[in-house]
Phi, psi and omega in degrees: 000133176287144179255351181212134177239139170242125179248130175249122173264123182231151173240130180203150171259009185236044187300324179298322178291322177298315180294320177295320177299314181299320178294316179298317179300315180298318179296317182288321183281328177051235184291350179284349179290128183264347180283148176279326185195149172230133180240125178262130181230156176245135179281115182294333184269345181226091180304138180086000179250134185226149174244130175249116184255116184246127182257133177234161176297321183198171181300317182300319178295319178298320180290324174300319178296313182296327183271357178293123180304326178294321178294326178298322177296316179295320180298319179296319179295317180295319181301329179293344179267358185258161178281349180185181181292147177290156174253130184253143173234123180250115192235124170280131178282126180257326182201144174233129175246143178236156178064210183253050182289000000 
C-alpha cells in the first residue's frame, strides 16, 4: 500500500507525446525510479485534462524523487509538452479500502 500519493493535473493537446515521454523516462531511469506506480487518467468531463497519480512509500521518498536533479530535467521536458504548468496535489494516504468492504 502506498503511504503517499502525488497527483499532477495537466492540460495538453499532446497526450500521446506525454505518454511516450513517460515510457522513455521510465526506460532510461530504470531502477533509479523511486515511485511504486504511476497511473495516467483522462478527465471525462474536461477534454484535454489528465491526472497522473504517482504512488510512493512515503513523503520523504517522494521529495527525494522531486529533488533529484535528473528528475528536474525530465520535469522541464514534460512541461514543454503541456498547455501550461501542472497543478500538484500532495496527499498522505490515511486509509485504503478494497473490494466491497
